[in-house]
HTML snippet that shows the backbone in 3Dmol.js (N, CA, C, O; Angstrom):
<script src="https://3Dmol.org/build/3Dmol-min.js"></script>
<div id="view" style="width:600px;height:400px;position:relative"></div>
<script>
const pdb = `
ATOM      1  N   MET A   1     -18.697-144.342  28.166  1.00  0.00           N
ATOM      2  CA  MET A   1     -18.214-145.135  29.084  1.00  0.00           C
ATOM      3  C   MET A   1     -19.152-146.206  29.059  1.00  0.00           C
ATOM      4  O   MET A   1     -20.369-146.020  29.066  1.00  0.00           O
ATOM      5  N   ASN A   2     -18.596-147.347  29.028  1.00  0.00           N
ATOM      6  CA  ASN A   2     -19.424-148.429  29.081  1.00  0.00           C
ATOM      7  C   ASN A   2     -19.416-149.202  30.760  1.00  0.00           C
ATOM      8  O   ASN A   2     -18.401-149.625  31.313  1.00  0.00           O
ATOM      9  N   ASN A   3     -20.655-149.230  31.270  1.00  0.00           N
ATOM     10  CA  ASN A   3     -20.569-149.612  32.670  1.00  0.00           C
ATOM     11  C   ASN A   3     -21.239-150.980  33.004  1.00  0.00           C
ATOM     12  O   ASN A   3     -21.463-151.377  34.147  1.00  0.00           O
ATOM     13  N   SER A   4     -21.543-151.680  31.795  1.00  0.00           N
ATOM     14  CA  SER A   4     -22.102-153.116  31.834  1.00  0.00           C
ATOM     15  C   SER A   4     -21.085-153.985  32.368  1.00  0.00           C
ATOM     16  O   SER A   4     -19.871-153.957  32.161  1.00  0.00           O
ATOM     17  N   PRO A   5     -21.855-154.859  33.177  1.00  0.00           N
ATOM     18  CA  PRO A   5     -20.625-155.818  33.424  1.00  0.00           C
ATOM     19  C   PRO A   5     -19.910-156.630  32.481  1.00  0.00           C
ATOM     20  O   PRO A   5     -20.428-156.806  31.378  1.00  0.00           O
ATOM     21  N   LYS A   6     -18.696-157.200  32.769  1.00  0.00           N
ATOM     22  CA  LYS A   6     -17.929-157.906  31.677  1.00  0.00           C
ATOM     23  C   LYS A   6     -18.605-159.261  31.877  1.00  0.00           C
ATOM     24  O   LYS A   6     -19.381-159.614  32.765  1.00  0.00           O
ATOM     25  N   ARG A   7     -18.093-159.968  30.772  1.00  0.00           N
ATOM     26  CA  ARG A   7     -18.757-161.161  30.201  1.00  0.00           C
ATOM     27  C   ARG A   7     -18.778-162.263  31.755  1.00  0.00           C
ATOM     28  O   ARG A   7     -17.802-162.146  32.496  1.00  0.00           O
ATOM     29  N   GLY A   8     -19.691-163.091  32.089  1.00  0.00           N
ATOM     30  CA  GLY A   8     -19.338-163.685  33.145  1.00  0.00           C
ATOM     31  C   GLY A   8     -19.518-163.361  34.433  1.00  0.00           C
ATOM     32  O   GLY A   8     -19.615-164.215  35.314  1.00  0.00           O
ATOM     33  N   GLU A   9     -19.595-161.729  34.706  1.00  0.00           N
ATOM     34  CA  GLU A   9     -19.792-161.225  35.828  1.00  0.00           C
ATOM     35  C   GLU A   9     -21.288-160.960  36.302  1.00  0.00           C
ATOM     36  O   GLU A   9     -22.249-160.972  35.533  1.00  0.00           O
ATOM     37  N   PRO A  10     -21.351-160.750  37.493  1.00  0.00           N
ATOM     38  CA  PRO A  10     -22.840-160.519  38.174  1.00  0.00           C
ATOM     39  C   PRO A  10     -23.347-159.252  37.540  1.00  0.00           C
ATOM     40  O   PRO A  10     -22.453-158.436  37.317  1.00  0.00           O
ATOM     41  N   SER A  11     -24.416-158.932  37.237  1.00  0.00           N
ATOM     42  CA  SER A  11     -24.779-157.520  37.117  1.00  0.00           C
ATOM     43  C   SER A  11     -25.110-156.709  38.335  1.00  0.00           C
ATOM     44  O   SER A  11     -25.432-155.530  38.193  1.00  0.00           O
ATOM     45  N   THR A  12     -25.060-157.194  39.377  1.00  0.00           N
ATOM     46  CA  THR A  12     -25.340-156.806  40.593  1.00  0.00           C
ATOM     47  C   THR A  12     -24.445-157.393  41.645  1.00  0.00           C
ATOM     48  O   THR A  12     -24.316-158.609  41.787  1.00  0.00           O
ATOM     49  N   THR A  13     -23.795-156.443  42.421  1.00  0.00           N
ATOM     50  CA  THR A  13     -22.826-156.992  43.395  1.00  0.00           C
ATOM     51  C   THR A  13     -23.234-156.409  44.773  1.00  0.00           C
ATOM     52  O   THR A  13     -23.642-155.254  44.889  1.00  0.00           O
ATOM     53  N   TRP A  14     -23.094-157.320  45.870  1.00  0.00           N
ATOM     54  CA  TRP A  14     -23.334-156.459  47.160  1.00  0.00           C
ATOM     55  C   TRP A  14     -21.831-157.043  48.017  1.00  0.00           C
ATOM     56  O   TRP A  14     -21.009-157.943  47.844  1.00  0.00           O
ATOM     57  N   SER A  15     -21.984-156.309  48.673  1.00  0.00           N
ATOM     58  CA  SER A  15     -20.406-156.396  50.153  1.00  0.00           C
ATOM     59  C   SER A  15     -21.133-156.000  51.238  1.00  0.00           C
ATOM     60  O   SER A  15     -22.052-155.190  51.356  1.00  0.00           O
ATOM     61  N   THR A  16     -20.433-156.876  52.193  1.00  0.00           N
ATOM     62  CA  THR A  16     -20.771-156.448  53.689  1.00  0.00           C
ATOM     63  C   THR A  16     -19.502-156.867  54.264  1.00  0.00           C
ATOM     64  O   THR A  16     -18.599-157.462  53.676  1.00  0.00           O
ATOM     65  N   LYS A  17     -19.538-156.421  55.707  1.00  0.00           N
ATOM     66  CA  LYS A  17     -18.433-156.740  56.549  1.00  0.00           C
ATOM     67  C   LYS A  17     -18.468-157.826  57.334  1.00  0.00           C
ATOM     68  O   LYS A  17     -19.623-158.195  57.548  1.00  0.00           O
ATOM     69  N   VAL A  18     -17.495-158.587  57.931  1.00  0.00           N
ATOM     70  CA  VAL A  18     -17.503-159.626  58.481  1.00  0.00           C
ATOM     71  C   VAL A  18     -17.349-158.622  60.109  1.00  0.00           C
ATOM     72  O   VAL A  18     -16.750-157.599  60.438  1.00  0.00           O
ATOM     73  N   GLN A  19     -18.199-159.543  60.743  1.00  0.00           N
ATOM     74  CA  GLN A  19     -18.420-158.935  62.084  1.00  0.00           C
ATOM     75  C   GLN A  19     -18.167-160.158  63.216  1.00  0.00           C
ATOM     76  O   GLN A  19     -18.191-161.343  62.884  1.00  0.00           O
ATOM     77  N   LYS A  20     -17.936-159.738  64.515  1.00  0.00           N
ATOM     78  CA  LYS A  20     -17.668-160.605  65.766  1.00  0.00           C
ATOM     79  C   LYS A  20     -18.627-160.670  66.429  1.00  0.00           C
ATOM     80  O   LYS A  20     -19.223-159.654  66.788  1.00  0.00           O
ATOM     81  N   ASP A  21     -19.073-162.091  66.805  1.00  0.00           N
ATOM     82  CA  ASP A  21     -20.009-161.809  68.122  1.00  0.00           C
ATOM     83  C   ASP A  21     -19.269-161.993  69.309  1.00  0.00           C
ATOM     84  O   ASP A  21     -18.061-162.217  69.378  1.00  0.00           O
ATOM     85  N   THR A  22     -20.262-161.860  70.456  1.00  0.00           N
ATOM     86  CA  THR A  22     -19.519-161.864  71.714  1.00  0.00           C
ATOM     87  C   THR A  22     -18.877-163.191  72.210  1.00  0.00           C
ATOM     88  O   THR A  22     -18.283-163.106  73.284  1.00  0.00           O
ATOM     89  N   ASP A  23     -18.903-164.357  71.621  1.00  0.00           N
ATOM     90  CA  ASP A  23     -18.081-165.563  71.525  1.00  0.00           C
ATOM     91  C   ASP A  23     -16.969-165.695  71.011  1.00  0.00           C
ATOM     92  O   ASP A  23     -16.123-166.540  71.299  1.00  0.00           O
ATOM     93  N   GLY A  24     -16.884-164.508  69.880  1.00  0.00           N
ATOM     94  CA  GLY A  24     -15.630-164.434  69.131  1.00  0.00           C
ATOM     95  C   GLY A  24     -16.048-165.073  67.676  1.00  0.00           C
ATOM     96  O   GLY A  24     -15.175-165.146  66.812  1.00  0.00           O
ATOM     97  N   GLU A  25     -17.225-165.482  67.435  1.00  0.00           N
ATOM     98  CA  GLU A  25     -17.655-166.217  66.369  1.00  0.00           C
ATOM     99  C   GLU A  25     -17.683-165.217  65.120  1.00  0.00           C
ATOM    100  O   GLU A  25     -18.127-164.091  65.343  1.00  0.00           O
ATOM    101  N   LEU A  26     -17.320-165.473  64.037  1.00  0.00           N
ATOM    102  CA  LEU A  26     -17.525-164.605  62.708  1.00  0.00           C
ATOM    103  C   LEU A  26     -18.758-164.475  62.047  1.00  0.00           C
ATOM    104  O   LEU A  26     -19.228-165.612  62.026  1.00  0.00           O
ATOM    105  N   TYR A  27     -19.487-163.744  61.529  1.00  0.00           N
ATOM    106  CA  TYR A  27     -20.485-164.028  60.845  1.00  0.00           C
ATOM    107  C   TYR A  27     -20.711-162.505  60.084  1.00  0.00           C
ATOM    108  O   TYR A  27     -20.065-161.497  60.369  1.00  0.00           O
ATOM    109  N   ILE A  28     -21.939-162.602  58.901  1.00  0.00           N
ATOM    110  CA  ILE A  28     -21.762-161.744  58.385  1.00  0.00           C
ATOM    111  C   ILE A  28     -23.328-161.578  57.986  1.00  0.00           C
ATOM    112  O   ILE A  28     -24.035-162.584  57.926  1.00  0.00           O
ATOM    113  N   VAL A  29     -23.851-160.300  57.716  1.00  0.00           N
ATOM    114  CA  VAL A  29     -25.412-159.822  57.593  1.00  0.00           C
ATOM    115  C   VAL A  29     -25.716-159.609  56.189  1.00  0.00           C
ATOM    116  O   VAL A  29     -25.332-158.576  55.640  1.00  0.00           O
ATOM    117  N   LEU A  30     -26.295-160.391  55.633  1.00  0.00           N
ATOM    118  CA  LEU A  30     -26.839-160.336  54.208  1.00  0.00           C
ATOM    119  C   LEU A  30     -28.024-159.019  53.975  1.00  0.00           C
ATOM    120  O   LEU A  30     -29.083-158.978  54.601  1.00  0.00           O
ATOM    121  N   PRO A  31     -27.735-158.312  53.277  1.00  0.00           N
ATOM    122  CA  PRO A  31     -28.748-157.240  53.007  1.00  0.00           C
ATOM    123  C   PRO A  31     -30.044-157.626  52.382  1.00  0.00           C
ATOM    124  O   PRO A  31     -30.071-158.452  51.470  1.00  0.00           O
ATOM    125  N   ASP A  32     -31.329-156.944  52.933  1.00  0.00           N
ATOM    126  CA  ASP A  32     -32.533-157.704  52.885  1.00  0.00           C
ATOM    127  C   ASP A  32     -32.750-157.770  51.254  1.00  0.00           C
ATOM    128  O   ASP A  32     -33.223-158.739  50.659  1.00  0.00           O
ATOM    129  N   ASP A  33     -32.318-156.570  50.671  1.00  0.00           N
ATOM    130  CA  ASP A  33     -32.555-156.659  49.283  1.00  0.00           C
ATOM    131  C   ASP A  33     -31.894-157.643  48.488  1.00  0.00           C
ATOM    132  O   ASP A  33     -32.275-157.732  47.321  1.00  0.00           O
ATOM    133  N   LEU A  34     -30.941-158.434  48.896  1.00  0.00           N
ATOM    134  CA  LEU A  34     -30.370-159.434  48.452  1.00  0.00           C
ATOM    135  C   LEU A  34     -31.389-160.710  48.886  1.00  0.00           C
ATOM    136  O   LEU A  34     -32.236-161.177  48.125  1.00  0.00           O
ATOM    137  N   THR A  35     -31.189-161.081  49.974  1.00  0.00           N
ATOM    138  CA  THR A  35     -32.384-162.080  50.207  1.00  0.00           C
ATOM    139  C   THR A  35     -33.608-162.080  49.884  1.00  0.00           C
ATOM    140  O   THR A  35     -34.201-163.151  49.759  1.00  0.00           O
ATOM    141  N   ASP A  36     -34.247-160.856  49.681  1.00  0.00           N
ATOM    142  CA  ASP A  36     -35.782-160.972  49.025  1.00  0.00           C
ATOM    143  C   ASP A  36     -35.450-161.290  47.384  1.00  0.00           C
ATOM    144  O   ASP A  36     -36.211-161.960  46.686  1.00  0.00           O
ATOM    145  N   LYS A  37     -34.621-160.899  47.063  1.00  0.00           N
ATOM    146  CA  LYS A  37     -34.323-160.824  45.681  1.00  0.00           C
ATOM    147  C   LYS A  37     -34.338-162.986  45.222  1.00  0.00           C
ATOM    148  O   LYS A  37     -35.050-163.643  44.463  1.00  0.00           O
ATOM    149  N   LEU A  38     -33.110-163.396  46.210  1.00  0.00           N
ATOM    150  CA  LEU A  38     -33.029-164.709  46.080  1.00  0.00           C
ATOM    151  C   LEU A  38     -34.090-165.543  46.814  1.00  0.00           C
ATOM    152  O   LEU A  38     -34.060-166.767  46.681  1.00  0.00           O
ATOM    153  N   ASN A  39     -35.014-164.969  47.571  1.00  0.00           N
ATOM    154  CA  ASN A  39     -36.008-165.823  48.080  1.00  0.00           C
ATOM    155  C   ASN A  39     -35.458-166.830  49.193  1.00  0.00           C
ATOM    156  O   ASN A  39     -35.708-168.021  49.379  1.00  0.00           O
ATOM    157  N   TRP A  40     -34.596-165.906  49.891  1.00  0.00           N
ATOM    158  CA  TRP A  40     -34.012-166.651  51.261  1.00  0.00           C
ATOM    159  C   TRP A  40     -34.779-166.285  52.386  1.00  0.00           C
ATOM    160  O   TRP A  40     -35.226-165.155  52.585  1.00  0.00           O
ATOM    161  N   LEU A  41     -34.932-167.340  53.169  1.00  0.00           N
ATOM    162  CA  LEU A  41     -35.843-167.138  54.301  1.00  0.00           C
ATOM    163  C   LEU A  41     -34.997-167.425  55.565  1.00  0.00           C
ATOM    164  O   LEU A  41     -34.123-168.290  55.628  1.00  0.00           O
ATOM    165  N   PRO A  42     -35.417-166.472  56.706  1.00  0.00           N
ATOM    166  CA  PRO A  42     -34.564-166.796  58.071  1.00  0.00           C
ATOM    167  C   PRO A  42     -34.896-168.377  58.372  1.00  0.00           C
ATOM    168  O   PRO A  42     -35.961-168.993  58.331  1.00  0.00           O
ATOM    169  N   GLY A  43     -33.508-168.801  58.704  1.00  0.00           N
ATOM    170  CA  GLY A  43     -33.648-170.250  59.090  1.00  0.00           C
ATOM    171  C   GLY A  43     -33.012-171.201  58.000  1.00  0.00           C
ATOM    172  O   GLY A  43     -32.598-172.336  58.236  1.00  0.00           O
ATOM    173  N   ASP A  44     -32.992-170.534  56.701  1.00  0.00           N
ATOM    174  CA  ASP A  44     -32.363-171.424  55.480  1.00  0.00           C
ATOM    175  C   ASP A  44     -30.844-171.845  55.838  1.00  0.00           C
ATOM    176  O   ASP A  44     -30.127-171.122  56.530  1.00  0.00           O
ATOM    177  N   ILE A  45     -30.447-173.006  55.337  1.00  0.00           N
ATOM    178  CA  ILE A  45     -29.150-173.277  55.691  1.00  0.00           C
ATOM    179  C   ILE A  45     -28.301-172.932  54.679  1.00  0.00           C
ATOM    180  O   ILE A  45     -28.509-173.444  53.579  1.00  0.00           O
ATOM    181  N   ILE A  46     -27.278-172.082  54.830  1.00  0.00           N
ATOM    182  CA  ILE A  46     -26.223-171.244  53.935  1.00  0.00           C
ATOM    183  C   ILE A  46     -25.173-172.227  54.166  1.00  0.00           C
ATOM    184  O   ILE A  46     -24.870-172.752  55.238  1.00  0.00           O
ATOM    185  N   GLU A  47     -24.513-172.456  52.683  1.00  0.00           N
ATOM    186  CA  GLU A  47     -23.070-172.905  52.747  1.00  0.00           C
ATOM    187  C   GLU A  47     -22.380-171.927  52.044  1.00  0.00           C
ATOM    188  O   GLU A  47     -22.894-171.269  51.139  1.00  0.00           O
ATOM    189  N   PHE A  48     -21.246-171.808  52.420  1.00  0.00           N
ATOM    190  CA  PHE A  48     -20.199-170.553  51.847  1.00  0.00           C
ATOM    191  C   PHE A  48     -18.853-171.207  51.702  1.00  0.00           C
ATOM    192  O   PHE A  48     -18.284-171.799  52.619  1.00  0.00           O
ATOM    193  N   ASP A  49     -18.337-171.041  50.360  1.00  0.00           N
ATOM    194  CA  ASP A  49     -17.107-171.405  50.032  1.00  0.00           C
ATOM    195  C   ASP A  49     -16.335-170.421  49.797  1.00  0.00           C
ATOM    196  O   ASP A  49     -16.868-169.404  49.352  1.00  0.00           O
ATOM    197  N   GLU A  50     -15.051-170.425  49.994  1.00  0.00           N
ATOM    198  CA  GLU A  50     -13.790-169.320  49.915  1.00  0.00           C
ATOM    199  C   GLU A  50     -13.529-169.272  48.364  1.00  0.00           C
ATOM    200  O   GLU A  50     -13.545-170.318  47.716  1.00  0.00           O
ATOM    201  N   THR A  51     -13.339-168.306  47.895  1.00  0.00           N
ATOM    202  CA  THR A  51     -13.009-168.342  46.276  1.00  0.00           C
ATOM    203  C   THR A  51     -11.916-167.177  46.069  1.00  0.00           C
ATOM    204  O   THR A  51     -11.847-166.181  46.789  1.00  0.00           O
ATOM    205  N   GLU A  52     -11.219-167.405  45.169  1.00  0.00           N
ATOM    206  CA  GLU A  52     -10.174-166.359  44.880  1.00  0.00           C
ATOM    207  C   GLU A  52     -10.890-165.593  43.645  1.00  0.00           C
ATOM    208  O   GLU A  52     -11.453-166.149  42.702  1.00  0.00           O
ATOM    209  N   MET A  53     -10.744-164.143  43.858  1.00  0.00           N
ATOM    210  CA  MET A  53     -11.189-163.517  43.040  1.00  0.00           C
ATOM    211  C   MET A  53      -9.888-162.459  42.372  1.00  0.00           C
ATOM    212  O   MET A  53      -8.998-161.821  42.934  1.00  0.00           O
ATOM    213  N   LEU A  54     -10.292-162.640  40.808  1.00  0.00           N
ATOM    214  CA  LEU A  54      -9.075-162.048  40.089  1.00  0.00           C
ATOM    215  C   LEU A  54      -9.384-160.378  39.925  1.00  0.00           C
ATOM    216  O   LEU A  54     -10.527-160.033  39.625  1.00  0.00           O
ATOM    217  N   GLY A  55      -8.568-159.596  40.086  1.00  0.00           N
ATOM    218  CA  GLY A  55      -9.167-157.937  39.470  1.00  0.00           C
ATOM    219  C   GLY A  55      -7.980-157.591  38.819  1.00  0.00           C
ATOM    220  O   GLY A  55      -6.962-158.270  38.683  1.00  0.00           O
ATOM    221  N   ASP A  56      -8.217-156.490  38.444  1.00  0.00           N
ATOM    222  CA  ASP A  56      -7.262-155.794  37.330  1.00  0.00           C
ATOM    223  C   ASP A  56      -6.033-155.162  38.103  1.00  0.00           C
ATOM    224  O   ASP A  56      -5.025-154.892  37.450  1.00  0.00           O
ATOM    225  N   VAL A  57      -6.067-154.936  39.352  1.00  0.00           N
ATOM    226  CA  VAL A  57      -5.104-154.210  40.285  1.00  0.00           C
ATOM    227  C   VAL A  57      -4.671-155.146  41.346  1.00  0.00           C
ATOM    228  O   VAL A  57      -3.621-154.980  41.967  1.00  0.00           O
ATOM    229  N   PHE A  58      -5.427-156.058  41.537  1.00  0.00           N
ATOM    230  CA  PHE A  58      -5.000-157.131  42.667  1.00  0.00           C
ATOM    231  C   PHE A  58      -6.009-158.195  42.854  1.00  0.00           C
ATOM    232  O   PHE A  58      -7.189-158.091  42.517  1.00  0.00           O
ATOM    233  N   ASP A  59      -5.355-159.434  43.529  1.00  0.00           N
ATOM    234  CA  ASP A  59      -6.194-160.520  43.676  1.00  0.00           C
ATOM    235  C   ASP A  59      -6.816-160.546  45.127  1.00  0.00           C
ATOM    236  O   ASP A  59      -6.217-160.093  46.102  1.00  0.00           O
ATOM    237  N   ASP A  60      -8.130-161.141  45.185  1.00  0.00           N
ATOM    238  CA  ASP A  60      -8.472-160.791  46.572  1.00  0.00           C
ATOM    239  C   ASP A  60      -9.507-162.370  46.752  1.00  0.00           C
ATOM    240  O   ASP A  60      -9.842-163.222  45.928  1.00  0.00           O
ATOM    241  N   THR A  61      -9.736-162.231  48.052  1.00  0.00           N
ATOM    242  CA  THR A  61     -10.566-163.441  48.661  1.00  0.00           C
ATOM    243  C   THR A  61     -11.886-162.993  48.694  1.00  0.00           C
ATOM    244  O   THR A  61     -12.210-161.875  49.093  1.00  0.00           O
ATOM    245  N   GLY A  62     -12.857-164.068  48.172  1.00  0.00           N
ATOM    246  CA  GLY A  62     -14.120-163.853  48.129  1.00  0.00           C
ATOM    247  C   GLY A  62     -15.165-165.207  48.634  1.00  0.00           C
ATOM    248  O   GLY A  62     -14.710-166.233  49.140  1.00  0.00           O
ATOM    249  N   PHE A  63     -16.177-165.038  48.460  1.00  0.00           N
ATOM    250  CA  PHE A  63     -17.089-166.098  48.966  1.00  0.00           C
ATOM    251  C   PHE A  63     -18.219-166.315  47.858  1.00  0.00           C
ATOM    252  O   PHE A  63     -18.668-165.474  47.079  1.00  0.00           O
ATOM    253  N   THR A  64     -18.592-167.786  48.002  1.00  0.00           N
ATOM    254  CA  THR A  64     -19.677-167.710  47.306  1.00  0.00           C
ATOM    255  C   THR A  64     -20.909-168.383  48.544  1.00  0.00           C
ATOM    256  O   THR A  64     -20.624-168.885  49.631  1.00  0.00           O
ATOM    257  N   LEU A  65     -22.170-168.207  48.006  1.00  0.00           N
ATOM    258  CA  LEU A  65     -23.172-168.737  48.927  1.00  0.00           C
ATOM    259  C   LEU A  65     -24.341-169.478  48.299  1.00  0.00           C
ATOM    260  O   LEU A  65     -25.131-168.990  47.491  1.00  0.00           O
ATOM    261  N   ARG A  66     -24.351-170.716  48.771  1.00  0.00           N
ATOM    262  CA  ARG A  66     -25.611-171.624  48.201  1.00  0.00           C
ATOM    263  C   ARG A  66     -26.574-171.670  49.235  1.00  0.00           C
ATOM    264  O   ARG A  66     -26.218-171.575  50.410  1.00  0.00           O
ATOM    265  N   ASN A  67     -27.822-171.813  48.895  1.00  0.00           N
ATOM    266  CA  ASN A  67     -28.725-172.038  49.980  1.00  0.00           C
ATOM    267  C   ASN A  67     -29.132-173.730  49.612  1.00  0.00           C
ATOM    268  O   ASN A  67     -29.623-174.158  48.567  1.00  0.00           O
ATOM    269  N   LEU A  68     -28.760-174.460  50.792  1.00  0.00           N
ATOM    270  CA  LEU A  68     -28.752-175.733  50.692  1.00  0.00           C
ATOM    271  C   LEU A  68     -30.364-176.407  51.262  1.00  0.00           C
ATOM    272  O   LEU A  68     -30.725-177.584  51.236  1.00  0.00           O
ATOM    273  N   THR A  69     -31.057-175.290  51.719  1.00  0.00           N
ATOM    274  CA  THR A  69     -32.252-175.250  51.960  1.00  0.00           C
ATOM    275  C   THR A  69     -33.370-175.315  50.628  1.00  0.00           C
ATOM    276  O   THR A  69     -34.328-176.068  50.453  1.00  0.00           O
ATOM    277  N   GLN A  70     -33.037-174.630  50.107  1.00  0.00           N
ATOM    278  CA  GLN A  70     -33.670-174.469  48.724  1.00  0.00           C
ATOM    279  C   GLN A  70     -33.646-175.554  47.754  1.00  0.00           C
ATOM    280  O   GLN A  70     -34.565-175.968  47.047  1.00  0.00           O
ATOM    281  N   GLU A  71     -32.106-176.049  47.865  1.00  0.00           N
ATOM    282  CA  GLU A  71     -31.686-177.124  46.871  1.00  0.00           C
ATOM    283  C   GLU A  71     -32.666-178.454  47.412  1.00  0.00           C
ATOM    284  O   GLU A  71     -33.249-179.194  46.619  1.00  0.00           O
ATOM    285  N   LYS A  72     -32.712-178.560  48.472  1.00  0.00           N
ATOM    286  CA  LYS A  72     -33.215-179.747  49.160  1.00  0.00           C
ATOM    287  C   LYS A  72     -34.974-179.742  49.106  1.00  0.00           C
ATOM    288  O   LYS A  72     -35.695-180.733  49.221  1.00  0.00           O
ATOM    289  N   ASP A  73     -35.341-178.526  48.926  1.00  0.00           N
ATOM    290  CA  ASP A  73     -36.882-178.134  49.077  1.00  0.00           C
ATOM    291  C   ASP A  73     -37.431-178.368  47.724  1.00  0.00           C
ATOM    292  O   ASP A  73     -36.907-177.737  46.806  1.00  0.00           O
ATOM    293  N   GLU A  74     -38.418-179.187  47.452  1.00  0.00           N
ATOM    294  CA  GLU A  74     -38.731-179.641  46.400  1.00  0.00           C
ATOM    295  C   GLU A  74     -39.837-178.423  45.837  1.00  0.00           C
ATOM    296  O   GLU A  74     -40.330-178.512  44.713  1.00  0.00           O
ATOM    297  N   ARG A  75     -40.078-177.558  46.543  1.00  0.00           N
ATOM    298  CA  ARG A  75     -40.923-176.222  45.850  1.00  0.00           C
ATOM    299  C   ARG A  75     -39.939-175.694  44.941  1.00  0.00           C
ATOM    300  O   ARG A  75     -40.277-175.116  43.908  1.00  0.00           O
ATOM    301  N   PHE A  76     -38.738-175.863  45.274  1.00  0.00           N
ATOM    302  CA  PHE A  76     -37.983-174.987  44.127  1.00  0.00           C
ATOM    303  C   PHE A  76     -37.083-175.845  42.952  1.00  0.00           C
ATOM    304  O   PHE A  76     -36.061-175.467  42.379  1.00  0.00           O
ATOM    305  N   SER A  77     -37.867-177.212  42.788  1.00  0.00           N
ATOM    306  CA  SER A  77     -37.289-178.066  41.942  1.00  0.00           C
ATOM    307  C   SER A  77     -37.837-177.441  40.461  1.00  0.00           C
ATOM    308  O   SER A  77     -38.983-176.991  40.469  1.00  0.00           O
ATOM    309  N   GLY A  78     -37.127-177.397  39.281  1.00  0.00           N
ATOM    310  CA  GLY A  78     -37.370-176.881  38.099  1.00  0.00           C
ATOM    311  C   GLY A  78     -37.451-175.261  37.842  1.00  0.00           C
ATOM    312  O   GLY A  78     -37.695-174.749  36.749  1.00  0.00           O
ATOM    313  N   HIS A  79     -37.161-174.452  39.252  1.00  0.00           N
ATOM    314  CA  HIS A  79     -37.429-173.296  38.948  1.00  0.00           C
ATOM    315  C   HIS A  79     -35.956-172.553  38.511  1.00  0.00           C
ATOM    316  O   HIS A  79     -34.904-173.011  38.956  1.00  0.00           O
ATOM    317  N   ILE A  80     -35.965-171.508  37.709  1.00  0.00           N
ATOM    318  CA  ILE A  80     -34.763-171.015  37.375  1.00  0.00           C
ATOM    319  C   ILE A  80     -34.865-169.343  38.153  1.00  0.00           C
ATOM    320  O   ILE A  80     -35.763-168.555  37.856  1.00  0.00           O
ATOM    321  N   TYR A  81     -34.046-169.107  38.913  1.00  0.00           N
ATOM    322  CA  TYR A  81     -34.156-167.793  39.617  1.00  0.00           C
ATOM    323  C   TYR A  81     -33.131-166.911  38.713  1.00  0.00           C
ATOM    324  O   TYR A  81     -31.936-167.144  38.529  1.00  0.00           O
ATOM    325  N   ASN A  82     -33.931-165.806  38.179  1.00  0.00           N
ATOM    326  CA  ASN A  82     -33.252-164.640  37.409  1.00  0.00           C
ATOM    327  C   ASN A  82     -33.017-163.549  38.737  1.00  0.00           C
ATOM    328  O   ASN A  82     -33.925-163.048  39.400  1.00  0.00           O
ATOM    329  N   THR A  83     -31.318-163.301  38.954  1.00  0.00           N
ATOM    330  CA  THR A  83     -31.066-162.512  39.842  1.00  0.00           C
ATOM    331  C   THR A  83     -30.886-161.021  39.121  1.00  0.00           C
ATOM    332  O   THR A  83     -30.520-159.996  39.698  1.00  0.00           O
ATOM    333  N   GLU A  84     -31.160-161.129  38.018  1.00  0.00           N
ATOM    334  CA  GLU A  84     -31.003-159.534  37.146  1.00  0.00           C
ATOM    335  C   GLU A  84     -31.784-158.692  37.323  1.00  0.00           C
ATOM    336  O   GLU A  84     -31.677-157.616  36.735  1.00  0.00           O
TER     337      GLU A  84
END
`;
const viewer = $3Dmol.createViewer("view");
viewer.addModel(pdb, "pdb");
viewer.setStyle({}, {cartoon: {color: "spectrum"}});
viewer.zoomTo();
viewer.render();
</script>
């Protein structure tokens, strides 16, 4: 049985539950191993976009995340981050 990711799929996936704060605002907590791997720091500005995820059995909604702080920070220019 081949458990390797399909072409174009990430080799590692994370999932988390959407939570609600006392004001009714929704949020998620990113796992430490994910933020460590991406070198994301507390206070970074993260943008998220809703995406459609096509599955073999059903379609679902997912999100993509971008670290705008790193994109604007010259320390990271020219660096390629390997998440594998």
